[in-house]
Structure formats: structure tokens, C-alpha cells
PAPAVO-801282 format. One record per residue (C-alpha): x, y, z. Coordinates in nm, 4 decimals. Layout:
BEGIN
{r {X,Y,Z}} ...
// end
This chain:
BEGIN
{r {0.7757,-3.3590,1.1504}} {r {0.9299,-3.2708,0.8275}} {r {0.6445,-3.1136,0.6384}} {r {0.6322,-2.9824,0.2717}} {r {0.3442,-2.7445,0.1800}} {r {0.3011,-2.7134,-0.1939}} {r {0.0932,-2.4386,-0.3624}} {r {0.0557,-2.2397,-0.6765}} {r {0.1337,-1.9012,-0.5233}} {r {0.2472,-1.7836,-0.2039}} {r {0.2724,-1.4289,-0.0361}} {r {0.3538,-1.1562,-0.1138}} {r {0.1186,-1.2878,-0.3880}} {r {-0.2401,-1.2126,-0.2801}} {r {-0.5413,-1.4451,-0.2331}} {r {-0.7377,-1.6506,-0.0071}} {r {-0.5658,-1.9966,-0.0600}} {r {-0.2300,-1.8172,-0.0401}} {r {-0.3378,-1.6734,0.2873}} {r {-0.4367,-2.0111,0.4112}} {r {-0.1056,-2.1817,0.3290}} {r {0.0904,-1.8826,0.4751}} {r {-0.0843,-1.9026,0.8164}} {r {-0.0951,-2.2810,0.8704}} {r {0.2688,-2.2760,0.7594}} {r {0.3638,-2.0017,1.0141}} {r {0.1686,-2.1670,1.2976}} {r {0.3344,-2.5206,1.2281}} {r {0.6885,-2.3515,1.2130}} {r {0.6248,-2.1892,1.5530}} {r {0.5560,-2.5433,1.6880}} {r {0.8962,-2.6487,1.5922}} {r {0.8224,-2.8538,1.2828}} {r {1.0586,-2.8756,0.9830}} {r {0.8572,-2.6835,0.7461}} {r {0.9150,-2.5665,0.3829}} {r {0.6982,-2.4266,0.1069}} {r {0.7369,-2.5156,-0.2693}} {r {0.5500,-2.2570,-0.4869}} {r {0.5792,-2.0658,-0.8241}} {r {0.7402,-1.7348,-0.8955}} {r {0.3847,-1.6052,-0.9914}} {r {0.2422,-1.2888,-0.8376}} {r {-0.0610,-1.2998,-1.0380}} {r {-0.2146,-1.5966,-1.2353}} {r {-0.4307,-1.3860,-1.4661}} {r {-0.2858,-1.1918,-1.5953}} {r {0.0086,-1.4003,-1.5939}} {r {0.2559,-1.2161,-1.3908}} {r {0.5937,-1.3345,-1.2618}} {r {0.7691,-1.1815,-0.9511}} {r {1.0821,-0.9914,-1.0453}} {r {1.2513,-1.0753,-0.7006}} {r {1.1775,-1.2429,-0.3755}} {r {1.3348,-1.3535,-0.0681}} {r {1.4121,-1.7305,0.0360}} {r {1.1977,-1.6673,0.3488}} {r {0.8611,-1.5014,0.4089}} {r {0.8205,-1.4080,0.7687}} {r {1.0490,-1.6869,0.8687}} {r {0.8947,-1.9488,0.6472}} {r {1.1396,-2.1100,0.4125}} {r {0.9993,-2.0758,0.0601}} {r {1.1405,-2.2198,-0.2704}} {r {0.9830,-2.0630,-0.5823}} {r {0.9948,-2.2410,-0.9323}} {r {0.9500,-2.0827,-1.2672}} {r {0.5843,-2.1322,-1.3813}} {r {0.4754,-2.1424,-1.7589}} {r {0.1374,-2.1424,-1.9119}} {r {-0.0390,-2.2205,-2.2289}} {r {-0.1097,-1.9023,-2.4447}} {r {-0.4183,-1.6919,-2.4191}} {r {-0.7223,-1.8439,-2.2676}} {r {-0.5890,-2.1991,-2.2969}} {r {-0.4537,-2.1116,-1.9471}} {r {-0.2917,-2.3817,-1.7297}} {r {0.0073,-2.3404,-1.5038}} {r {0.3021,-2.5700,-1.5622}} {r {0.5983,-2.5976,-1.3052}} {r {0.8286,-2.8564,-1.4537}} {r {1.1115,-2.8225,-1.1946}} {r {0.8593,-2.8652,-0.9130}} {r {0.8132,-3.2332,-0.9867}} {r {1.1641,-3.3294,-0.9498}} {r {1.2113,-3.1151,-0.6381}} {r {0.8989,-3.3016,-0.4746}} {r {1.0356,-3.6393,-0.5789}} {r {1.3625,-3.5653,-0.4031}} {r {1.2123,-3.4004,-0.1039}} {r {1.3098,-3.5693,0.2439}} {r {0.9873,-3.5151,0.4339}} {r {0.7377,-3.7004,0.6380}} {r {0.4247,-3.5297,0.4962}} {r {0.3421,-3.3522,0.1603}} {r {0.0341,-3.1339,0.1891}} {r {-0.0627,-2.9854,-0.1672}} {r {-0.3247,-2.7021,-0.2061}} {r {-0.5769,-2.6275,-0.4901}} {r {-0.7431,-2.8945,-0.6920}} {r {-0.6512,-2.9359,-1.0421}} {r {-0.3177,-2.7376,-1.0257}} {r {0.0168,-2.8759,-1.1207}} {r {0.1564,-2.9197,-0.7664}} {r {-0.1215,-3.1585,-0.6902}} {r {-0.0498,-3.3721,-0.9845}} {r {0.3241,-3.3775,-0.8850}} {r {0.2283,-3.4715,-0.5404}} {r {0.0150,-3.7654,-0.6729}} {r {0.2866,-3.8842,-0.8931}} {r {0.5180,-3.8805,-0.6061}} {r {0.2718,-4.0788,-0.3984}} {r {0.2481,-4.3524,-0.6450}} {r {0.6331,-4.3923,-0.6314}} {r {0.6966,-4.3248,-0.2710}} {r {0.5213,-4.4036,0.0466}} {r {0.5294,-4.0427,0.1751}} {r {0.1819,-3.9585,0.2958}} {r {-0.0053,-3.7045,0.0737}} {r {-0.2679,-3.4546,0.1793}} {r {-0.4803,-3.2394,-0.0375}} {r {-0.6743,-2.9444,0.0570}} {r {-0.8683,-2.8582,-0.2652}} {r {-1.0021,-2.5059,-0.2103}} {r {-1.2198,-2.6463,-0.4831}} {r {-1.4082,-2.4362,-0.7386}} {r {-1.6426,-2.6042,-0.9711}} {r {-1.5601,-2.5534,-1.3275}} {r {-1.8601,-2.3543,-1.3923}} {r {-1.7436,-2.0886,-1.1476}} {r {-1.3826,-2.0685,-1.2558}} {r {-1.2511,-1.7315,-1.4006}} {r {-1.0171,-1.6961,-1.7122}} {r {-1.2439,-1.7558,-2.0027}} {r {-1.4409,-2.0605,-2.1665}} {r {-1.1241,-2.2212,-2.2901}} {r {-0.9895,-2.2597,-1.9467}} {r {-1.3290,-2.4152,-1.8305}} {r {-1.2862,-2.6526,-2.1143}} {r {-0.9332,-2.7627,-2.0054}} {r {-1.0794,-2.8013,-1.6613}} {r {-1.3637,-3.0312,-1.7826}} {r {-1.1109,-3.2313,-1.9722}} {r {-0.8888,-3.2469,-1.6491}} {r {-1.1986,-3.3703,-1.4555}} {r {-1.2863,-3.6236,-1.7100}} {r {-0.9265,-3.7738,-1.7892}} {r {-0.6885,-3.7059,-1.5028}} {r {-0.8865,-3.6300,-1.1782}} {r {-0.9803,-3.9629,-1.0705}} {r {-0.6172,-4.1092,-1.0816}} {r {-0.4967,-3.8062,-0.8967}} {r {-0.7595,-3.8185,-0.6178}} {r {-0.7016,-4.1873,-0.5813}} {r {-0.3303,-4.1036,-0.4911}} {r {-0.4400,-3.8736,-0.2000}} {r {-0.4316,-4.0302,0.1509}} {r {-0.6609,-3.7589,0.3254}} {r {-0.8684,-3.4690,0.1658}} {r {-0.9060,-3.1754,0.4008}} {r {-1.2144,-2.9765,0.3119}} {r {-1.2708,-2.6206,0.4407}} {r {-1.6496,-2.6693,0.4167}} {r {-1.8880,-2.9468,0.3743}} {r {-2.0557,-2.8033,0.0633}} {r {-1.7112,-2.7636,-0.0884}} {r {-1.6616,-3.1501,-0.0628}} {r {-2.0159,-3.2256,-0.1716}} {r {-1.9583,-3.0177,-0.5005}} {r {-1.6134,-3.2078,-0.5610}} {r {-1.7737,-3.5359,-0.4899}} {r {-2.0478,-3.4509,-0.7504}} {r {-1.7732,-3.4089,-1.0168}} {r {-1.5362,-3.6876,-0.9072}} {r {-1.5928,-4.0235,-0.7297}} {r {-1.3797,-4.0750,-0.4297}} {r {-1.4046,-4.2458,-0.0829}} {r {-1.5685,-3.9973,0.1644}} {r {-1.4021,-4.1841,0.4508}} {r {-1.0788,-4.0006,0.3481}} {r {-1.2306,-3.6771,0.3969}} {r {-1.1716,-3.4455,0.7136}} {r {-1.3306,-3.1079,0.7625}} {r {-1.1073,-2.8146,0.8864}} {r {-1.2260,-2.4740,0.8205}} {r {-1.0312,-2.1675,0.7181}} {r {-0.9425,-1.9202,0.9876}} {r {-0.7935,-1.5894,1.0732}} {r {-0.5055,-1.4612,1.3122}} {r {-0.7398,-1.3279,1.5847}} {r {-0.4512,-1.1534,1.7719}} {r {-0.4544,-0.8971,1.4984}} {r {-0.8128,-0.8188,1.5927}} {r {-0.7395,-0.7720,1.9613}} {r {-0.8176,-0.4927,2.0037}} {r {-1.0281,-0.4289,1.6957}} {r {-0.8125,-0.2105,1.4497}} {r {-0.8736,0.1564,1.4362}} {r {-1.1037,0.2648,1.1396}} {r {-0.8977,0.5875,1.1092}} {r {-0.5883,0.4492,0.9114}} {r {-0.8045,0.3318,0.6171}} {r {-1.0300,0.6517,0.6371}} {r {-0.7235,0.8947,0.6397}} {r {-0.5425,0.7052,0.3614}} {r {-0.8402,0.7278,0.1208}} {r {-0.9918,1.0558,0.2557}} {r {-1.3088,0.8885,0.3406}} {r {-1.5416,1.0661,0.5779}} {r {-1.8911,0.9185,0.5310}} {r {-2.0305,0.5631,0.5569}} {r {-1.9338,0.2966,0.2987}} {r {-2.0014,-0.0667,0.1898}} {r {-1.6969,-0.2852,0.1519}} {r {-1.6037,-0.5662,-0.0867}} {r {-1.2753,-0.7461,-0.0628}} {r {-1.1625,-0.9856,-0.3197}} {r {-1.0287,-1.0251,-0.6822}} {r {-1.1988,-0.8156,-0.9382}} {r {-1.2886,-1.1337,-1.1230}} {r {-1.5885,-1.2338,-1.3306}} {r {-1.6987,-1.5008,-1.0797}} {r {-1.7369,-1.2681,-0.7975}} {r {-2.0672,-1.1161,-0.8579}} {r {-1.9441,-0.7708,-0.8959}} {r {-2.1874,-0.6834,-1.1825}} {r {-2.4624,-0.7853,-0.9489}} {r {-2.3276,-0.5749,-0.6837}} {r {-2.3188,-0.2811,-0.9353}} {r {-2.6940,-0.3325,-1.0007}} {r {-2.7614,-0.3528,-0.6288}} {r {-2.5688,-0.0420,-0.5589}} {r {-2.7886,0.1569,-0.8044}} {r {-3.0995,0.0394,-0.5999}} {r {-2.9276,0.1101,-0.2621}} {r {-2.8278,0.4681,-0.3719}} {r {-3.1997,0.5590,-0.4181}} {r {-3.2453,0.5182,-0.0427}} {r {-2.8948,0.6130,0.0829}} {r {-2.7585,0.8690,-0.1705}} {r {-2.4591,0.9385,0.0284}} {r {-2.3352,0.5686,0.0791}} {r {-2.0061,0.4916,-0.0895}} {r {-1.8753,0.1334,-0.2181}} {r {-1.5214,0.0469,-0.1588}} {r {-1.3681,-0.2354,-0.3635}} {r {-1.0430,-0.3617,-0.2278}} {r {-0.8591,-0.6286,-0.4463}} {r {-0.6322,-0.7027,-0.7543}} {r {-0.7960,-0.6518,-1.0786}} {r {-0.8273,-0.9641,-1.3011}} {r {-0.9918,-0.8161,-1.6053}} {r {-1.3163,-0.6693,-1.4518}} {r {-1.2357,-0.3074,-1.3583}} {r {-1.2879,-0.1586,-1.6958}} {r {-1.6124,-0.3239,-1.7474}} {r {-1.7202,-0.2187,-1.3987}} {r {-1.6127,0.1369,-1.4558}} {r {-1.8139,0.1537,-1.7893}} {r {-2.1223,0.0198,-1.6381}} {r {-2.0925,0.2332,-1.3336}} {r {-2.0489,0.5337,-1.5495}} {r {-2.3507,0.4510,-1.7670}} {r {-2.5736,0.4188,-1.4425}} {r {-2.4307,0.7628,-1.3210}} {r {-2.2805,0.6232,-1.0129}} {r {-1.9090,0.5964,-1.0589}} {r {-1.8582,0.8747,-0.8142}} {r {-1.9973,0.6530,-0.5344}} {r {-1.7353,0.3774,-0.5827}} {r {-1.3690,0.3637,-0.4789}} {r {-1.1319,0.1128,-0.6254}} {r {-0.8229,0.0830,-0.3983}} {r {-0.6491,-0.2132,-0.5742}} {r {-0.4694,-0.4766,-0.3663}} {r {-0.3628,-0.3206,-0.0253}} {r {-0.0204,-0.4563,0.0909}} {r {-0.0088,-0.2344,0.4125}} {r {-0.1783,-0.4723,0.6718}} {r {-0.2623,-0.2027,0.9081}} {r {-0.4459,-0.0089,0.6500}} {r {-0.6161,-0.3354,0.5154}} {r {-0.7432,-0.4419,0.8350}} {r {-0.8574,-0.0905,0.9220}} {r {-1.1049,-0.1040,0.6200}} {r {-1.2976,-0.3694,0.7921}} {r {-1.3406,-0.1433,1.0931}} {r {-1.4316,0.1511,0.9075}} {r {-1.7050,0.0081,0.6953}} {r {-2.0779,-0.0198,0.7724}} {r {-2.0903,-0.3792,0.6445}} {r {-1.9043,-0.6113,0.4006}} {r {-2.0665,-0.7650,0.1104}} {r {-1.9629,-1.0808,-0.0730}} {r {-2.1816,-1.1235,-0.3757}} {r {-1.9875,-1.4208,-0.5316}} {r {-2.1098,-1.6842,-0.7731}} {r {-1.9141,-1.9436,-0.5489}} {r {-1.6783,-1.9499,-0.2624}} {r {-1.5317,-2.2435,-0.1071}} {r {-1.5341,-2.0635,0.2243}} {r {-1.4775,-1.6941,0.2463}} {r {-1.1915,-1.5751,0.4766}} {r {-1.2993,-1.2012,0.4257}} {r {-1.6133,-1.2782,0.6086}} {r {-1.4276,-1.3907,0.9267}} {r {-1.2087,-1.0755,0.9062}} {r {-1.5212,-0.8361,0.8885}} {r {-1.6978,-1.0305,1.1771}} {r {-1.3741,-1.0036,1.3905}} {r {-1.4204,-0.6334,1.3506}} {r {-1.7812,-0.6609,1.4684}} {r {-1.9155,-0.5941,1.1185}} {r {-2.2218,-0.7617,0.9635}} {r {-2.2078,-0.9363,0.6270}} {r {-2.4322,-0.9614,0.3269}} {r {-2.3182,-1.2555,0.1129}} {r {-2.4467,-1.5016,-0.1229}} {r {-2.5887,-1.8532,-0.0205}} {r {-2.3219,-2.0300,-0.2105}} {r {-2.0572,-2.2894,-0.1268}} {r {-1.9103,-2.2663,0.2127}} {r {-2.0348,-1.9086,0.2850}} {r {-2.3184,-2.0197,0.5152}} {r {-2.0855,-2.2331,0.7289}} {r {-1.8425,-1.9381,0.7627}} {r {-2.1119,-1.6981,0.8531}} {r {-2.2743,-1.9170,1.1110}} {r {-2.6397,-1.8617,1.1762}} {r {-2.8252,-1.6558,0.9120}} {r {-2.9957,-1.3549,1.0612}} {r {-2.7551,-1.3577,1.3583}} {r {-2.4213,-1.2482,1.2008}} {r {-2.5261,-1.1518,0.8535}} {r {-2.7795,-1.1975,0.5882}} {r {-2.7613,-1.4414,0.2865}} {r {-2.9256,-1.3855,-0.0589}} {r {-2.9262,-1.5804,-0.3866}} {r {-2.6453,-1.5422,-0.6265}} {r {-2.7508,-1.2967,-0.9022}} {r {-3.0468,-1.1454,-0.7088}} {r {-2.9453,-0.7829,-0.7205}} {r {-3.2818,-0.6763,-0.5843}} {r {-3.2361,-0.9102,-0.2950}} {r {-2.8825,-0.8018,-0.2275}} {r {-2.9972,-0.4333,-0.2334}} {r {-3.2840,-0.5116,0.0033}} {r {-3.0539,-0.6902,0.2571}} {r {-2.7909,-0.3995,0.2297}} {r {-3.0635,-0.1331,0.2915}} {r {-3.2084,-0.3423,0.5695}} {r {-2.8905,-0.3131,0.7564}} {r {-2.7845,0.0340,0.6650}} {r {-3.1243,0.1475,0.8053}} {r {-3.0924,-0.0312,1.1288}} {r {-2.7732,0.0564,1.3433}} {r {-2.8983,-0.1553,1.6268}} {r {-2.9133,-0.4696,1.4136}} {r {-2.5704,-0.3953,1.2630}} {r {-2.4285,-0.3839,1.6262}} {r {-2.5996,-0.7054,1.7379}} {r {-2.4838,-0.8896,1.4196}} {r {-2.1486,-0.7441,1.4796}} {r {-2.1020,-0.8538,1.8303}} {r {-2.2398,-1.2158,1.7431}} {r {-2.0192,-1.2338,1.4467}} {r {-1.7126,-1.1521,1.6697}} {r {-1.7850,-1.4168,1.9149}} {r {-1.8602,-1.6760,1.6447}} {r {-1.5147,-1.6090,1.4787}} {r {-1.3158,-1.6322,1.8017}} {r {-1.4790,-1.9468,1.9111}} {r {-1.4428,-2.1460,1.5847}} {r {-1.1929,-1.9840,1.3377}} {r {-0.8550,-1.9170,1.4833}} {r {-0.5256,-2.0569,1.3327}} {r {-0.4086,-2.2145,1.6505}} {r {-0.7218,-2.4329,1.6896}} {r {-0.7223,-2.5045,1.2990}} {r {-0.3633,-2.6139,1.3009}} {r {-0.4040,-2.8436,1.5847}} {r {-0.6752,-3.0256,1.3930}} {r {-0.4275,-3.0232,1.0782}} {r {-0.1585,-3.1789,1.3167}} {r {-0.3947,-3.4499,1.4225}} {r {-0.4358,-3.5440,1.0538}} {r {-0.0677,-3.5413,0.9954}} {r {-0.0096,-3.7742,1.3082}} {r {-0.2910,-3.9985,1.1816}} {r {-0.1006,-4.0535,0.8587}} {r {0.2459,-4.0721,1.0092}} {r {0.1418,-4.3383,1.2628}} {r {-0.0745,-4.5317,0.9981}} {r {0.2309,-4.7416,0.8444}} {r {0.0789,-4.6572,0.5023}} 
// end
């Protein structure tokens, strides 16, 4: 099939949705589909950062990048004018757009009203209350939901949800036919975890000798990092030598986090690595940690949970969005706490730190869970079924 993937950003730009599009594109290309990606020239959305240079291919995937624009300040919304024309002219069998509310989804919907090319949306949905970027951006999103969303969603032939909870939240905000929904989760490239990566690469790079708790994700306001800081202060009373390692691009929280850590007297227990581009070192971090924590306000899924479990590490995360579906059986692969509950988060972390046997049990169960359900070949097989369903439906 001739397939077009449309997304806001694409590697080397970091992010979960970006990783998702990369991996399904790579797998589809390996199955001899004629695939290309349309995306923007953005490396970061907040702060708005353009790439200075790029290659027309990423790991063999043909990528066309269009210049992105935005409203000023907190009135943030990404515009990609030239992408609309390119999508309208694309000679493809399927258009698969990613990230609800973004420009490429609107362009895909416009194309669908003019042409009979099947149109698929993977929303990677975030409710407006969990969005980062300031109150004005949330207001823009509320306006979009109220004025444009219904028309856009009605132009979508099939919606692929990465979790049931994601679609439930989306359906609460926008009315659409649930018969058009298919559920296909996120995944990981499990071959990169066979064997489990060595912990020494990460420890050597950052000169880490003792135990540490790992967080992987953007340093953004909706990731629950201030809650983690409060929990850390409690954890350190019981485990004074533990460190907390935060891996991820800063989106405006680092200064605030460091100020709070300094005021609590625990800044020395935290390491901020920034975004790690070296894959060997990045994957090694999951092997090196005692456990992964993901204290987010909301996650449509949470790929980092899969990466930690693939390294036989337990997870402590918030009971939000698609996190429970990614984690599997609570109390078997990890522990869940309520968002904002720093006391509960600290108790869960302390429980696992104090019980090495439980950590090993959770880790082995988590790796088995990921290998059975969340590998890209099995996920892309399900996506192919959706593509064929639409291609053969004579829409």
C-alpha cells in the first residue's frame, strides 16, 4: 500500500508520539509498503525550536518536513500551511494522522472531505485540563473542541486508540460513533531488550555508583514532577542514599524543580540528564535503576513503562489514563497511586526499595507482560488489518 503518516514532530525530535510514528513507519517499510512521513521542522514545540538541518530519510524512512509557525507567547498553536497542499496532492492509499487537535489532523480531515482516500486518526489524546503550555493554550483547545472538533472527527474513517481510557475521555469531550474505534496499544522494539541492556553504560556515563529511582519524560507541568519532589523528601528519610535521575527535555520546569529541591535541601540527590540521544546509554538507564516512577497527571499510554518492564524493573505510576492498561495487573508488575498523592507515592517507592524480592518478582512478570502484548511487529499487524479494512471497503 501507499501510506502517508502525518505528525507534528518526528525523530530526532524526542517524544512518545514521535517514537510511536517512527516505529510503526519503520515496521511498515520493512513489509514493503510504500511509506512516507509528513511532519514539521520542529525539534521542540515548547519552547518553539526549529531544526537547523535534517536528512530526507530517518533510518531509511522518507521524511518531508514543512516549516512550522505558531501564535505568539502562550497563545500557542502550530500552523503548517504548506502541509495542507502536500496532503491534498499526495498519491496514497491511506492517510494516517497522529495527535488530536493538531494541524495535520485538520489538513487530513479537509482532504477526506474532498477526496475518497481513507483517513485514520491515532489521537494520542490529552484532555485539555492536562495540557502543558499555559492557560491561554488550554483556552485555544477548549475553543477548538467546541467549534472545530466535531467536523474534524466526523471526517475520520477509523480512530485507533492506544488505550480504552484514552477513548473514553475523548468521547466525553466530543461525540462520535464508537463503532469507528479500534484499540491497538503502543509498543517497543523488544529486540533492543534481548539481552537486557547492560546497566554499566549509564552508570559510567554519569558516574553513578549507588541505587537510584528513574523518571523518563518531558520536564513539563503535567508530569507530576513537583509531586515527585515532595515524595522524594519523604523517601530520603528512610533511604538517605537513594538518588533520583530525571531524563528528558526541559519544557519550563527545571528551574522551578531545582529551586524547590534546594529549599528542601535535597538537590544533591537529584540528577538532571536532559534528553539522551545515545540509545545505548538511554536504554542502559532502565537496567541501572531500582525502579521507574511516572507520577503524571495524565498519560494516554506510557511507553516508558514498557521499556522499564522489558528491563525487568518494577514501576510506580499514577492511576491515570492508559497507565493501568500498559502496566497490566496492579500489584504484579508495579504499583499505582492517585495523582497528586505525594504520601502515597513515597510509600509505594519505599515499599519496593525495602523489598528486593518483590522488585525481582515484579520485574520478571513485567518483562513477560511486555513480550506477550506490546511488540511492534504484533502491533503493526493489527494496524495493517485496519488499513486493509478501509482499503477494501469501497468508501
